[in-house]
C-alpha positions in Angstrom: -109.0 211.2 298.2 -106.2 213.3 299.6 -103.7 211.2 297.6 -100.3 212.3 299.8 -98.1 214.6 298.1 -95.4 211.9 297.1 -95.5 207.6 297.9 -92.5 205.6 299.2 -90.8 205.2 296.6 -87.4 203.7 297.9 -88.9 200.3 299.0 -90.9 198.5 297.1 -94.5 197.5 298.6 -94.5 194.5 300.3 -98.2 193.9 300.6 -100.7 195.8 298.0 -104.5 196.0 297.9 -106.0 196.9 294.7 -109.6 197.7 294.4 -111.4 195.5 297.5 -114.7 194.8 297.8 -117.2 192.9 299.6 -120.2 193.2 300.3 -123.7 191.6 303.1 -126.9 191.5 302.6 -128.0 195.4 302.4 -124.5 196.6 303.1 -121.7 197.7 300.9 -118.4 197.1 303.6 -115.8 197.9 301.2 -116.2 200.2 297.6 -113.2 199.8 295.6 -110.4 199.9 298.5 -106.8 200.5 297.4 -104.3 199.6 300.3 -99.9 200.1 300.3 -97.9 198.2 303.0 -94.4 198.8 303.2 -91.2 196.4 304.9 -90.2 198.2 307.3 -93.2 200.0 308.4 -96.6 200.5 310.7 -99.9 201.3 308.4 -102.8 202.9 310.9 -105.9 202.2 309.0 -108.2 204.6 310.8 -112.6 204.9 310.5 -115.5 205.0 312.2 -116.9 201.8 313.4 -118.6 200.0 310.7 -116.3 201.7 308.3 -114.8 198.2 306.5 -111.6 198.3 308.8 -112.0 194.1 309.9 -114.1 193.8 306.9 -111.3 194.8 304.5 -108.7 192.8 307.0 -110.5 189.7 306.8 -110.4 189.5 303.3 -106.3 189.8 303.4 -106.2 186.7 306.4 -109.1 184.4 304.0 -111.2 184.7 306.1 -113.6 186.3 303.7 -113.8 186.4 299.6 -113.3 189.8 297.8 -117.1 190.2 295.6 -114.0 192.0 293.3 -110.3 193.2 293.5 -106.3 191.2 293.7 -104.3 191.0 297.0 -100.1 191.0 295.8 -97.8 189.8 298.8 -93.4 190.8 297.9 -95.5 191.7 294.5 -96.6 188.6 293.3 -100.9 188.1 293.3 -102.0 186.0 295.5 -105.0 183.7 295.9 -105.9 183.7 299.9 -108.7 181.1 300.4 -108.3 181.2 303.7 -106.5 181.9 306.8 -104.2 179.0 306.3 -102.7 180.8 303.1 -102.4 183.5 304.9 -100.4 182.2 306.8 -98.9 180.5 304.7 -97.3 183.9 303.2 -96.3 185.3 306.6 -99.8 187.4 307.5 -101.0 186.8 310.8 -103.6 188.7 313.1 -105.2 189.5 315.9 -108.8 190.3 315.8 -111.0 192.0 317.9 -113.4 189.3 318.5 -111.1 186.8 319.8 -111.0 183.4 317.4 -110.1 181.2 320.1 -111.6 177.3 321.4 -113.1 178.3 325.4 -112.8 174.7 325.6 -108.7 173.9 325.1 -105.8 175.3 327.1 -103.7 178.7 326.5 -100.9 176.7 325.0 -103.3 174.0 322.5 -104.9 177.2 320.8 -101.3 179.0 320.8 -100.4 176.0 318.8 -103.2 174.5 317.1 -103.2 174.6 312.9 -99.2 175.1 312.9 -98.9 172.4 310.5 -94.5 172.4 311.4 -95.6 170.3 315.0 -94.8 166.2 315.6 -97.9 164.3 315.7 -97.6 164.9 319.2 -96.6 168.0 320.4 -93.9 168.2 323.2 -96.0 170.2 325.4 -93.9 170.9 328.2 -91.7 172.5 325.8 -94.4 174.7 324.5 -95.5 175.8 328.0 -91.9 177.6 328.3 -91.6 179.0 325.1 -94.8 180.7 326.4 -93.7 181.5 329.5 -90.6 182.7 328.3 -92.9 185.1 325.1 -94.6 186.3 328.7 -92.2 187.4 330.7 -90.2 189.2 327.8 -93.6 191.2 326.6 -95.3 191.3 330.3 -97.8 189.2 328.9 -98.9 186.8 331.7 -100.6 183.5 331.2 -101.0 180.8 332.8 -100.4 178.5 329.4 -101.8 175.2 331.2 -105.5 177.0 331.7 -108.7 176.8 329.8 -109.7 180.1 328.0 -113.2 179.6 329.4 -110.8 180.8 332.7 -109.7 183.9 332.1 -110.9 187.2 331.5 -111.6 189.1 328.3 -107.7 190.9 329.0 -106.2 187.8 329.6 -107.6 186.5 326.2 -106.2 188.8 324.5 -102.9 188.9 325.8 -103.6 184.9 324.8 -103.8 186.9 321.1 -101.0 188.5 321.7 -99.0 185.1 322.1 -100.3 183.4 319.4 -99.3 185.5 316.6 -95.6 186.7 318.6 -94.8 183.0 318.4 -95.8 182.1 315.0 -93.7 185.2 314.0 -95.9 186.6 311.5 -94.2 189.2 308.7 -97.1 190.6 308.2 -98.9 191.4 311.0 -102.9 192.9 311.7 -103.0 194.1 314.8 -107.2 194.6 315.2 -107.7 197.6 318.6 -104.5 194.5 320.3 -104.3 197.6 323.2 -108.1 197.6 323.6 -107.3 195.6 327.1 -104.4 196.7 327.7 -102.7 199.5 331.1 -100.3 202.1 329.4 -97.7 200.0 330.8 -98.5 197.0 328.9 -99.1 199.6 325.9 -95.8 200.6 325.9 -94.4 196.2 325.8 -96.2 196.1 322.7 -95.2 199.2 321.4 -92.2 197.8 322.3 -92.7 194.7 320.1 -93.4 196.0 317.7 -90.4 198.0 316.6 -88.0 195.9 317.9 -90.3 193.1 314.7 -90.6 196.9 311.9 -85.9 197.0 312.7 -86.2 192.9 311.6 -87.7 194.3 308.6 -91.8 193.1 308.9 -94.4 195.4 308.5 -97.8 196.1 310.7 -101.0 197.2 309.8 -102.5 198.9 313.0 -106.3 199.1 313.7 -107.0 201.9 316.7 -109.5 204.2 317.6 -106.1 205.6 320.6 -104.9 208.5 318.3 -101.4 208.4 320.8 -101.6 205.4 319.2 -101.6 206.3 315.5 -99.1 208.8 316.2 -96.9 207.0 318.7 -96.7 203.2 316.3 -97.5 204.5 312.8 -95.6 205.9 309.5 -98.3 206.3 307.2 -102.8 206.9 307.6 -105.2 206.0 305.7 -109.3 206.5 306.7 -112.0 204.6 305.8 -115.6 206.5 306.1 -118.9 204.4 304.7 -116.7 201.6 303.2 -114.5 203.9 301.2 -110.9 205.2 301.3 -111.2 208.9 301.7 -107.7 209.9 302.9 -103.8 208.4 303.2 -102.0 211.2 305.6 -98.3 210.4 306.6 -98.3 210.2 310.0 -96.1 213.1 310.9 -97.2 215.0 308.9 -101.6 215.3 310.3 -103.1 215.6 313.5 -104.8 213.8 316.1 -107.5 216.3 315.6 -107.5 216.7 311.0 -107.4 212.0 311.7 -111.1 212.7 314.3 -112.6 215.1 311.9 -112.0 213.1 308.1 -112.7 209.8 309.7 -116.7 211.2 312.1 -116.6 214.5 309.3 -117.0 216.8 312.6 -115.4 218.0 315.1 -114.6 215.8 317.6 -114.2 216.9 321.5 -111.5 214.8 322.9 -111.8 216.4 326.6 -116.0 216.2 328.2 -116.8 219.3 330.0 -118.0 217.5 333.8 -120.0 219.2 335.9 -119.8 218.4 339.6 -122.4 215.3 340.8 -124.6 215.4 343.6 -124.2 212.0 345.0 -127.8 210.9 347.1 -128.9 208.0 348.4 -126.5 204.5 348.2 -127.2 202.7 345.3 -125.0 200.0 346.3 -123.0 198.6 349.0 -120.5 196.2 349.1 -119.4 194.5 352.2 -115.8 192.7 353.3 -116.8 190.5 349.5 -114.5 187.3 349.0 -115.2 185.6 345.9 -113.4 182.3 344.0 -113.0 183.2 340.5 -114.0 179.9 337.5 -110.4 177.8 339.0 -112.0 177.8 342.5 -108.6 180.5 343.4 -109.7 183.7 345.6 -110.8 186.7 343.6 -111.8 189.2 345.8 -111.1 189.5 348.8 -112.1 191.9 351.5 -113.8 193.9 348.7 -115.5 197.1 350.6 -117.4 199.8 348.3 -120.5 201.9 348.2 -122.0 203.5 344.9 -124.7 206.7 345.0 -126.9 208.1 343.1 -125.5 210.8 340.8 -122.7 209.7 340.6 -119.7 207.3 339.0 -117.4 205.0 340.8 -115.0 204.0 338.4 -112.4 200.8 338.9 -109.3 200.6 338.0 -107.0 198.0 337.4 -105.0 195.2 335.3 -106.6 193.3 333.7 -107.4 189.9 335.4 -107.4 191.7 339.0 -110.7 190.8 339.8 -113.0 193.2 338.0 -115.1 190.2 336.2 -116.2 189.1 340.0 -116.6 192.6 340.6 -119.1 193.2 337.9 -120.5 189.1 338.0 -121.2 189.5 342.0 -123.0 192.7 341.3 -125.0 191.6 339.3 -125.7 188.1 340.4 -123.9 186.0 337.9 -121.8 184.9 340.5 -122.1 183.9 344.5 -119.6 185.5 347.7 -118.1 183.2 349.3 -118.5 185.8 352.6 -119.8 189.3 352.1 -123.0 190.8 352.2 -124.4 193.1 349.0 -126.7 195.9 350.1 -128.4 197.4 347.2 -131.3 200.9 348.9 -130.0 199.3 351.7 -131.9 195.9 350.7 -130.7 192.3 351.8 -129.4 190.7 347.6 -126.2 189.0 348.7 -126.1 185.7 346.2 -129.9 186.5 344.6 -130.2 185.7 341.2 -129.4 187.6 337.8 -133.3 188.2 337.9 -133.9 189.2 341.0 -130.9 191.6 340.4 -132.4 192.8 337.3 -135.8 193.4 339.0 -133.8 195.2 341.8 -133.1 198.0 338.8 -129.2 197.0 338.0 -128.7 196.7 334.2 -125.8 195.9 332.9 -123.7 196.3 330.0 -121.1 192.9 329.9 -117.1 193.2 329.0 -117.7 190.4 326.7 -120.6 191.9 324.6 -120.1 188.8 321.8 -120.2 186.3 323.6 -122.6 188.0 327.3 -124.4 191.4 325.3 -126.2 189.9 322.8 -127.4 186.8 320.5 -125.7 187.3 317.1 -128.7 185.4 315.5 -131.5 187.1 316.7 -132.7 190.6 315.2 -131.2 193.6 316.4 -135.3 194.5 317.8 -135.6 190.8 319.7 -131.8 191.9 321.0 -133.7 195.6 322.0 -136.7 193.9 324.0 -134.1 191.3 326.1 -134.8 192.9 329.1 -138.3 194.3 328.7 -139.8 191.8 327.2 -141.8 190.4 330.2 -143.8 193.7 330.3 -146.2 195.4 328.7 -147.0 197.5 326.7 -145.0 194.8 324.1 -146.4 191.0 326.3 -150.1 190.7 326.8 -151.7 187.9 328.1 -148.2 186.0 328.1 -148.1 186.5 324.2 -145.7 189.0 322.6 -146.6 191.4 320.6 -144.1 191.5 317.8 -145.9 195.0 316.2 -144.7 197.1 318.9 -141.8 195.3 319.4 -140.7 196.6 316.1 -142.4 199.7 317.3 -140.3 199.6 320.6 -136.9 198.7 318.7 -137.3 201.4 315.6 -137.0 204.1 318.7 -134.0 203.2 321.0 -132.1 202.4 317.7 -133.6 206.3 316.5 -132.3 208.2 319.5 -129.3 205.5 319.8 -128.3 205.6 315.9 -128.3 202.8 315.9 -126.5 202.0 312.4 -128.9 198.8 311.0 -130.2 197.7 307.4 -133.5 196.9 309.5 -134.7 196.3 312.9 -135.2 192.2 311.5 -131.2 192.4 310.5 -129.4 189.3 312.6 -127.1 191.8 315.4 -124.3 190.0 314.4 -123.7 191.8 310.8 -123.0 195.0 312.9 -119.8 196.8 313.5 -118.7 196.2 316.9 -119.3 199.7 317.6 -122.9 199.4 316.6 -123.2 196.2 318.4 -122.2 198.1 322.1 -124.8 200.7 320.6 -127.9 198.3 320.8 -126.5 197.2 324.2 -126.5 200.7 325.5 -129.6 200.9 324.2 -131.2 198.1 325.8 -129.5 198.7 329.1 -129.9 201.9 329.6 -133.5 201.8 328.7 -134.2 199.3 331.4 -132.1 200.6 334.6 -134.0 201.6 337.1 -131.1 203.5 339.2 -127.8 201.8 339.1 -126.2 200.6 335.9 -123.0 198.1 336.4 -120.8 198.9 332.5 -118.1 196.9 332.2 -115.1 199.0 329.2 -119.0 200.3 328.1 -115.9 202.1 325.3 -113.5 199.4 324.4 -112.9 199.2 320.9 -115.6 202.4 319.9 -114.1 204.8 317.6 -113.4 208.3 318.7 -117.4 209.5 318.2 -118.9 206.3 319.1 -116.2 207.1 322.6 -117.9 210.3 322.7 -121.2 209.3 322.1 -121.0 206.7 325.5 -119.1 208.9 327.5 -121.4 211.7 327.6 -124.1 209.5 328.2 -122.7 208.1 331.1 -122.2 211.4 332.1 -126.1 211.9 331.7 -127.4 209.0 333.1 -125.1 210.1 336.2 -127.1 213.5 335.9 -130.6 212.1 335.8 -129.8 210.4 339.0 -128.8 206.7 338.7 -125.8 205.2 340.3 -122.2 204.6 337.5 -120.2 201.3 338.3 -118.0 201.5 335.8 -115.6 199.5 334.9 -112.1 200.3 333.0 -108.9 199.8 332.9 -108.7 203.4 330.3 -106.9 205.7 332.5 -108.3 208.8 330.5 -111.5 207.7 330.6 -111.5 207.1 334.4 -110.3 210.4 335.0 -112.5 212.1 332.5 -116.1 211.0 333.4 -115.4 209.1 337.4 -116.5 210.4 340.3 -114.5 208.0 342.2 -112.3 205.8 341.3 -110.9 202.5 343.2 -108.1 199.9 341.8 -108.0 197.0 342.5 -105.3 194.4 342.5 -105.2 191.0 343.1 -108.9 191.5 344.3 -108.1 193.8 347.0 -108.9 197.2 347.3 -105.7 199.6 347.1 -107.6 202.8 347.6 -110.4 205.1 346.5 -109.7 209.2 345.4 -111.6 211.3 344.0 -111.1 211.3 340.0 -110.1 214.9 340.6 -107.3 214.9 343.0 -106.1 211.4 341.1 -103.7 210.8 338.4 -102.0 208.7 336.5 -98.4 208.3 339.1 -100.3 207.6 341.5 -103.3 205.4 340.0 -100.1 203.3 338.3 -98.9 202.5 341.4 -101.5 201.7 343.4 -102.8 198.9 340.0 -98.7 197.7 340.9 -99.7 196.8 344.2 -99.0 200.1 345.9 -101.6 200.5 348.4 -103.1 204.5 348.4 -101.7 204.8 352.8 -97.9 203.8 350.9 -98.1 206.3 347.9 -95.4 208.8 350.2 -93.9 206.4 350.6 -93.4 205.1 347.6 -90.9 205.6 344.7 -92.2 207.5 341.4 -93.0 205.7 338.3 -89.6 206.2 335.9 
């Protein structure tokens, strides 16, 4: 292990994890991992998807019990049996996969499990406090909304607000900015810095190297469940950290040759649609996507991206307008009809919509092809053919799984995403709708996903790419459209776009008004 020359000798650690071991069937997730966290400091925890980062933190917050090892908080050895124990010790975590009750409101989720509240809480006071925090930290969300009514980005805001509301002293943030705009990420950075100045500490799990360099004081790198490096952030670089994570050089910017757009695969004409609350979500959206082209959709979470993908994939009805696929009318058709029209869908919610967790990896991989030969013959599924087909996709897309029969919920988030990509790309017949396909992935997996999307474009497919990562859109998209409150603010070639102009459009400035808009400070 590459240890630093000098540890922090000025302060005693607020948290120590010594020799942590955690195993799952066929997987050694943590192999004698050590960790130290000091007051007022931020530790970045890096590693590929499946390296054991989230598992280690789940041991710390009481969701898992380590098989071996010890945990010390403020110098005292502790036994953490549940999240309630962790909360009592001042430990709070924002999880990559949300821990929210879908049928409860935002306010109810935020106070759920707080023992100090009255038997009948003053929900008006709770809502007022949430609105204050929402405004202060630019994490806008309606306290009275039900979780099932919120987009993925809005649900992530609820998780962040829950942590802030409860005043944790040791913060664990697992990909907290994955669904935030650069402006919102900057606001979160300010929140973290204020908390650190108050003596609080944080463990930051992220795959965004610029955040590692900006937020953290120390970096620990995991590889295959083992601690392989400890670095002082000021003494390392994104290139070195990426190499330590994946064991090879990583390209931070892909080479993209000019596309050759073909026929119009998808055309949206004056689309109006409502959200789950019955409120307008899409307001007169008109867009066109051609074969051999990646059309990127930019915007702050909750501005119609979810509804747009659902309209295109048949999951949501339109109130007005037309959806044309290869010139044929497909308005308000069923999801199965849209699949037969050649549309594949990589959903934003990979756990809730993308896979069935209790089913095998192989079964999840054939969810699009099980109706057709050779996987089915005379109406009967052929298990051996399914297994052979799954093994081919696992090898082609480099999905790390103990066996094809392993339940997919035991895979890391990155490998679940690779399984979804494998299924959707292999079944795609022209049009791929990809919602946040690289969200939460490590730098190596992100590079792989982006290469895959470019490969599909170069094969003549049309890719509708929804992303809040402006760097991603500028890197691989050919055209970028910006949504604000369900309306298109503008569409421009990616090679002519810049972050300032896109940011202004994301804030509601129309493309035609950019010349007269004030510059971003």
